[in-house]
BADOKE-646707 format. One line per 4 residues: for each residue x, y, z of N, C-alpha, C, O. Coordinates in steps of 0.2 Angstrom, whole numbers, plus 5000, padded with zeros to 4 digits. Layout:
REM BADOKE-646707
X,Y,Z,X,Y,Z,X,Y,Z,X,Y,Z; ... .
END
This chain:
REM BADOKE-646707
5004,4994,5000,5000,5000,5000,5004,5006,5000,5003,5011,4996; 5009,5007,5005,5014,5012,5005,5021,5010,5006,5022,5005,5010; 5025,5013,5002,5032,5012,5003,5035,5016,5009,5031,5020,5012; 5041,5014,5012,5043,5018,5018,5044,5025,5016,5042,5029,5020 .
5046,5027,5010,5047,5034,5008,5040,5037,5008,5040,5043,5010; 5035,5034,5005,5029,5037,5005,5026,5038,5012,5022,5043,5013; 5027,5034,5016,5024,5035,5023,5027,5041,5026,5024,5045,5029; 5034,5042,5026,5037,5048,5028,5034,5054,5025,5033,5059,5028 .
5034,5054,5018,5031,5060,5015,5024,5061,5017,5022,5067,5018; 5020,5056,5017,5013,5057,5019,5012,5060,5026,5008,5065,5027; 5016,5058,5031,5016,5061,5038,5018,5068,5038,5015,5072,5041; 5023,5069,5034,5026,5076,5034,5021,5081,5030,5019,5086,5033 .
5018,5079,5025,5012,5083,5021,5006,5084,5026,5004,5089,5026; 5004,5078,5029,4998,5079,5033,4999,5083,5039,4995,5087,5041; 5005,5082,5042,5007,5087,5048,5007,5094,5046,5005,5098,5050; 5010,5095,5040,5011,5102,5038,5004,5105,5037,5003,5111,5038 .
4999,5101,5034,4992,5104,5033,4989,5105,5040,4986,5110,5041; 4990,5100,5044,4987,5100,5051,4989,5106,5055,4985,5109,5059; 4995,5108,5055,4998,5113,5059,4998,5120,5056,5000,5125,5060; 4997,5120,5050,4996,5127,5047,4989,5130,5048,4984,5127,5047 .
4989,5136,5050,4983,5139,5052,4978,5139,5047,4979,5142,5041; 4971,5137,5048,4966,5138,5043,4960,5139,5046,4960,5142,5052; 4954,5137,5043,4947,5139,5046,4946,5135,5053,4944,5138,5058; 4948,5129,5053,4947,5125,5059,4951,5128,5065,4949,5129,5070 .
4958,5129,5063,4962,5132,5068,4960,5138,5071,4960,5140,5077; 4957,5143,5066,4955,5149,5068,4949,5148,5073,4948,5152,5078; 4944,5144,5071,4938,5143,5076,4940,5140,5082,4937,5142,5088; 4945,5135,5083,4947,5132,5089,4951,5137,5093,4949,5138,5099 .
4955,5142,5091,4958,5147,5094,4953,5152,5097,4954,5154,5103; 4948,5154,5093,4943,5159,5095,4939,5156,5101,4938,5159,5106; 4937,5149,5100,4933,5146,5105,4936,5145,5112,4934,5146,5117; 4943,5143,5111,4947,5142,5117,4948,5149,5121,4948,5149,5127 .
4949,5154,5117,4951,5161,5120,4944,5164,5123,4944,5166,5129; 4939,5164,5119,4933,5167,5121,4929,5164,5126,4925,5167,5130; 4929,5157,5126,4925,5153,5130,4929,5149,5135,4930,5150,5140; 4931,5143,5132,4936,5139,5136,4939,5134,5132,4937,5133,5126 .
4944,5131,5135,4948,5125,5131,4943,5120,5129,4944,5116,5124; 4938,5118,5133,4934,5113,5132,4930,5114,5126,4929,5110,5122; 4928,5120,5124,4925,5122,5118,4929,5121,5112,4927,5119,5107; 4936,5123,5113,4941,5121,5108,4941,5114,5106,4942,5112,5100 .
4941,5110,5112,4941,5103,5111,4935,5100,5107,4935,5096,5103; 4929,5103,5108,4923,5101,5105,4923,5103,5098,4921,5099,5093; 4926,5108,5096,4927,5110,5089,4932,5105,5085,4930,5102,5080; 4937,5103,5089,4942,5098,5086,4938,5091,5085,4939,5088,5081 .
4934,5089,5090,4930,5083,5089,4925,5083,5084,4924,5078,5080; 4922,5089,5083,4917,5090,5077,4921,5089,5070,4919,5086,5066; 4927,5093,5070,4931,5092,5064,4933,5085,5063,4934,5083,5057; 4935,5081,5068,4937,5075,5067,4932,5070,5064,4933,5066,5060 .
4925,5071,5067,4920,5067,5064,4919,5069,5057,4917,5065,5052; 4919,5076,5055,4919,5078,5048,4924,5075,5044,4923,5073,5038; 4930,5074,5046,4936,5071,5043,4934,5064,5041,4936,5061,5036; 4931,5060,5046,4930,5053,5045,4924,5052,5040,4925,5048,5035 .
4919,5057,5040,4914,5057,5034,4917,5058,5028,4916,5055,5023; 4922,5063,5027,4925,5065,5021,4929,5059,5019,4930,5057,5013; 4933,5055,5023,4937,5050,5022,4933,5044,5018,4935,5041,5013; 4927,5043,5021,4923,5037,5018,4920,5039,5011,4920,5035,5007 .
4917,5045,5011,4914,5048,5005,4920,5048,4999,4918,5046,4994; 4925,5051,5001,4930,5052,4996,4933,5045,4993,4935,5044,4988; 4934,5041,4998,4937,5034,4996,4932,5030,4992,4934,5027,4987; 4925,5031,4993,4920,5028,4988,4921,5031,4981,4920,5028,4976 .
4921,5038,4981,4921,5041,4975,4928,5040,4971,4927,5038,4965; 4933,5040,4974,4940,5038,4970,4940,5031,4968,4942,5030,4962; 4938,5026,4972,4937,5019,4970,4933,5018,4964,4935,5015,4960; 4927,5021,4964,4922,5021,4959,4925,5023,4952,4925,5020,4947 .
4928,5029,4953,4931,5033,4947,4937,5029,4944,4938,5028,4938; 4941,5026,4948,4947,5022,4946,4944,5016,4943,4947,5014,4938; 4939,5012,4945,4936,5006,4942,4933,5008,4935,4933,5004,4931; 4931,5014,4934,4928,5016,4928,4933,5019,4923,4932,5017,4917 .
4937,5023,4926,4942,5026,4922,4949,5026,4925,4951,5030,4929; 4953,5020,4924,4959,5019,4927,4964,5025,4927,4968,5026,4931; 4964,5029,4921,4969,5034,4920,4967,5040,4925,4971,5045,4926; 4961,5040,4928,4959,5045,4933,4964,5046,4938,4965,5052,4940 .
4967,5041,4941,4972,5042,4946,4978,5046,4944,4981,5049,4948; 4980,5045,4938,4985,5050,4935,4983,5057,4935,4987,5061,4937; 4977,5058,4934,4975,5065,4934,4975,5068,4941,4977,5073,4943; 4973,5063,4946,4973,5065,4953,4980,5066,4955,4981,5071,4959 .
4984,5062,4953,4991,5063,4955,4994,5070,4953,4997,5073,4957; 4993,5072,4947,4995,5078,4945,4992,5084,4949,4995,5089,4951; 4985,5084,4949,4981,5089,4953,4984,5089,4960,4984,5095,4963; 4984,5083,4963,4986,5083,4970,4993,5086,4972,4994,5090,4976 .
4998,5085,4967,5005,5087,4968,5005,5095,4967,5008,5098,4971; 5001,5097,4962,5000,5105,4961,4997,5108,4967,4999,5113,4969; 4992,5105,4970,4989,5107,4976,4993,5108,4982,4993,5113,4986; 4997,5103,4983,5002,5103,4988,5007,5109,4987,5009,5112,4992 .
5009,5110,4981,5014,5116,4980,5010,5122,4981,5013,5127,4985; 5004,5123,4979,5000,5129,4980,4999,5130,4988,4999,5136,4990; 4997,5125,4991,4996,5126,4998,5002,5128,5002,5002,5132,5006; 5008,5125,5000,5015,5127,5003,5016,5135,5002,5018,5138,5006 .
5015,5137,4996,5016,5144,4994,5011,5149,4998,5013,5154,5000; 5005,5146,4998,5000,5150,5002,5001,5151,5009,5000,5156,5013; 5004,5145,5012,5006,5145,5019,5012,5150,5020,5012,5154,5025; 5017,5150,5016,5022,5155,5017,5021,5162,5016,5024,5166,5019 .
5015,5164,5013,5013,5171,5012,5008,5173,5017,5006,5179,5017; 5005,5168,5021,5000,5170,5026,5004,5173,5032,5009,5172,5034; 5000,5178,5034,5003,5183,5039,5001,5181,5046,5005,5181,5051; 4995,5179,5047,4992,5178,5054,4986,5173,5054,4983,5172,5048 .
4984,5171,5059,4978,5167,5060,4972,5172,5060,4971,5176,5065; 4967,5171,5056,4961,5175,5056,4956,5172,5061,4955,5166,5061; 4953,5177,5065,4948,5174,5070,4942,5172,5066,4940,5175,5061; 4938,5167,5069,4932,5165,5066,4928,5163,5072,4930,5159,5076 .
4921,5165,5072,4917,5164,5077,4912,5158,5075,4910,5158,5069; 4910,5154,5080,4905,5149,5078,4898,5152,5079,4897,5155,5084; 4894,5150,5074,4887,5152,5075,4882,5148,5079,4877,5150,5082; 4884,5142,5079,4880,5137,5083,4885,5133,5088,4890,5136,5090 .
4883,5127,5091,4887,5124,5095,4894,5123,5093,4895,5122,5086; 4899,5122,5097,4906,5121,5095,4907,5115,5091,4910,5115,5086; 4904,5109,5093,4905,5103,5090,4902,5103,5083,4905,5101,5078; 4896,5106,5083,4893,5106,5076,4897,5111,5071,4897,5110,5065 .
4899,5116,5074,4903,5121,5070,4909,5118,5067,4911,5119,5061; 4913,5114,5071,4919,5110,5068,4917,5105,5063,4920,5105,5058; 4911,5102,5064,4909,5097,5059,4907,5101,5053,4909,5098,5047; 4903,5106,5053,4901,5110,5047,4906,5113,5043,4907,5112,5037 .
4911,5116,5047,4917,5119,5043,4921,5114,5039,4923,5116,5034; 4922,5108,5042,4926,5103,5039,4922,5101,5032,4925,5099,5027; 4916,5099,5033,4912,5096,5028,4910,5101,5022,4910,5099,5016; 4910,5108,5023,4908,5112,5018,4915,5116,5015,4914,5120,5011 .
4921,5114,5018,4927,5118,5016,4929,5114,5010,4931,5108,5010; 4929,5118,5004,4932,5115,4998,4939,5112,4998,4941,5107,4995; 4943,5115,5002,4950,5113,5003,4951,5106,5006,4955,5102,5004; 4946,5105,5011,4946,5098,5014,4944,5093,5009,4947,5087,5009 .
4939,5094,5005,4937,5090,4999,4943,5088,4994,4944,5083,4992; 4947,5094,4993,4952,5093,4988,4958,5089,4992,4961,5084,4988; 4959,5090,4998,4964,5086,5002,4962,5078,5001,4966,5074,5000; 4956,5077,5003,4954,5070,5003,4953,5066,4996,4955,5061,4996 .
4951,5070,4992,4950,5068,4985,4956,5067,4981,4957,5063,4976; 4961,5072,4982,4967,5072,4977,4973,5071,4980,4978,5069,4977; 4974,5073,4987,4981,5072,4990,4982,5065,4993,4987,5062,4991; 4977,5063,4996,4978,5056,4999,4979,5051,4994,4984,5047,4996 .
4976,5050,4989,4977,5045,4984,4984,5044,4981,4986,5039,4979; 4987,5050,4981,4994,5050,4977,4999,5046,4981,5004,5045,4978; 4998,5045,4987,5003,5041,4991,5002,5033,4991,5006,5030,4994; 4997,5031,4988,4996,5024,4987,5000,5021,4981,5000,5024,4976 .
5004,5016,4983,5009,5014,4978,5006,5008,4973,5009,5007,4968; 5001,5005,4976,4999,4999,4972,4991,4999,4972,4988,4998,4977; 4989,5001,4966,4981,5002,4965,4978,4996,4964,4972,4996,4965; 4981,4990,4963,4978,4984,4962,4976,4981,4968,4972,4976,4968 .
4978,4983,4974,4976,4980,4980,4969,4983,4982,4967,4987,4978; 4967,4982,4988,4960,4985,4990,4961,4992,4990,4963,4995,4996; 4959,4996,4985,4960,5003,4985,4956,5007,4990,4958,5011,4994; 4950,5004,4991,4945,5008,4995,4948,5007,5003,4948,5012,5006 .
4950,5001,5005,4952,5000,5011,4959,5004,5013,4959,5007,5018; 4963,5005,5007,4969,5009,5008,4967,5016,5009,4970,5020,5013; 4963,5019,5005,4961,5026,5006,4957,5027,5012,4959,5032,5015; 4953,5023,5015,4950,5024,5021,4955,5024,5027,4955,5028,5031 .
4960,5019,5026,4966,5019,5031,4970,5026,5031,4971,5028,5037; 4971,5028,5025,4975,5034,5025,4971,5040,5027,4973,5045,5030; 4964,5040,5026,4959,5045,5028,4959,5045,5036,4959,5051,5039; 4959,5039,5039,4959,5039,5046,4965,5042,5049,4965,5045,5054 .
4971,5040,5046,4977,5042,5048,4977,5050,5048,4980,5053,5052; 4975,5053,5042,4974,5060,5041,4970,5063,5047,4972,5068,5050; 4964,5060,5049,4960,5063,5054,4964,5063,5061,4964,5068,5064; 4968,5058,5062,4971,5057,5068,4977,5063,5069,4978,5066,5074 .
4980,5064,5063,4986,5069,5063,4982,5076,5064,4985,5080,5067; 4977,5077,5060,4973,5083,5061,4971,5085,5068,4971,5090,5070; 4968,5079,5071,4965,5080,5078,4971,5082,5082,4970,5086,5087; 4977,5079,5081,4983,5080,5086,4984,5088,5085,4986,5091,5090 .
4985,5090,5079,4986,5097,5078,4981,5102,5081,4982,5107,5084; 4974,5100,5080,4969,5104,5083,4969,5104,5090,4968,5109,5093; 4971,5098,5094,4971,5098,5101,4977,5102,5103,4976,5106,5109; 4982,5102,5100,4988,5106,5102,4987,5114,5102,4988,5117,5106 .
4983,5116,5096,4981,5123,5096,4976,5125,5101,4976,5130,5104; 4972,5120,5103,4967,5122,5109,4970,5122,5115,4969,5127,5119; 4975,5118,5117,4979,5118,5123,4983,5124,5123,4984,5127,5129; 4986,5127,5118,4991,5132,5117,4988,5138,5115,4991,5143,5112 .
4981,5139,5115,4978,5144,5111,4980,5151,5114,4980,5156,5110; 4981,5152,5121,4982,5158,5124,4989,5160,5121,4990,5166,5120; 4994,5156,5120,5000,5157,5118,5000,5159,5111,5003,5164,5109; 4997,5156,5106,4997,5157,5099,4993,5164,5098,4993,5167,5093 .
4988,5166,5103,4984,5172,5102,4988,5178,5104,4986,5184,5102; 4993,5177,5108,4997,5183,5110,5002,5186,5105,5004,5182,5101; 5004,5192,5106,5009,5195,5102,5016,5192,5102,5019,5192,5097; 5017,5189,5108,5024,5186,5109,5025,5180,5105,5030,5177,5104 .
5019,5177,5102,5020,5171,5098,5021,5172,5091,5021,5167,5087; 5021,5178,5089,5022,5180,5082,5027,5176,5078,5027,5174,5073; 5033,5176,5082,5039,5173,5079,5038,5166,5078,5040,5163,5074; 5035,5163,5083,5033,5155,5083,5029,5154,5077,5030,5149,5074 .
5023,5158,5076,5019,5157,5071,5022,5157,5064,5021,5153,5060; 5027,5162,5064,5031,5163,5057,5035,5157,5056,5036,5154,5050; 5038,5154,5061,5042,5148,5061,5038,5142,5058,5040,5138,5054; 5032,5141,5062,5028,5136,5060,5026,5136,5053,5026,5131,5049 .
5024,5142,5050,5022,5143,5044,5027,5142,5039,5026,5138,5033; 5033,5144,5040,5039,5143,5036,5041,5135,5035,5042,5133,5030; 5041,5132,5041,5042,5125,5041,5037,5121,5037,5039,5117,5033; 5031,5122,5038,5025,5119,5035,5026,5121,5027,5025,5116,5023 .
5026,5127,5026,5026,5129,5019,5032,5126,5015,5031,5123,5009; 5038,5126,5017,5044,5124,5014,5044,5116,5013,5045,5113,5008; 5041,5113,5018,5040,5105,5018,5035,5103,5012,5037,5099,5009; 5030,5107,5012,5025,5105,5007,5028,5107,5000,5026,5103,4995 .
5031,5112,4999,5034,5114,4992,5039,5109,4990,5039,5107,4984; 5044,5107,4995,5049,5102,4993,5045,5095,4991,5047,5092,4986; 5041,5093,4995,5037,5086,4993,5033,5087,4987,5033,5082,4983; 5030,5093,4986,5026,5094,4980,5030,5094,4974,5028,5090,4969 .
5036,5097,4974,5040,5097,4968,5043,5089,4967,5043,5087,4961; 5044,5086,4973,5047,5079,4972,5042,5075,4969,5043,5071,4964; 5036,5075,4971,5030,5071,4969,5029,5072,4961,5027,5068,4957; 5029,5079,4960,5027,5081,4953,5033,5078,4948,5031,5076,4943 .
5039,5080,4950,5044,5078,4945,5046,5071,4945,5048,5068,4940; 5045,5067,4950,5047,5060,4951,5042,5056,4946,5044,5051,4944; 5036,5059,4945,5031,5055,4941,5030,5057,4934,5029,5053,4930; 5031,5064,4933,5030,5066,4926,5036,5069,4922,5036,5070,4916 .
5042,5069,4926,5048,5072,4922,5054,5067,4923,5059,5069,4921 .
END
């Protein structure tokens, strides 16, 4: 399913996505600061459930499309590699975490934000499949496994931001946030270039 190199690349890519500030992180930080860390944890739980739903739906879609059009995975590979590059560049140019307030319950907000966020659908539909090395094995099971692993990595990142929300919200953490963004951005750009050139050039 995954080579040793692919496993390392997968973990680095997913961790870079998980720890780079986005909509869920903004919601977690805001809930943790404005209300309590417990609310931040609830957002993380809702986001994790949303991730599991995304994993199952995207695995079903990709498996069906591959069975109907085998070349489809080559298109996914190209699109996924380019998206990783784009995400890396956008992280490097991002300046701060934008605050976001939940309109309903914290758990529901985390669930909703993940399910309606187009970037999450792109992640599950086009980034996760490119790390599978053998499509002839049980593709659906492999995709679900990687989807669950993605959820766990994201959940770890979300919980870290909930626990350290006061620190990341303060002015003294600007340097730390810049370092995190640079590490995540450079990691994604390097792996994105490698994936793109190793397959097509």
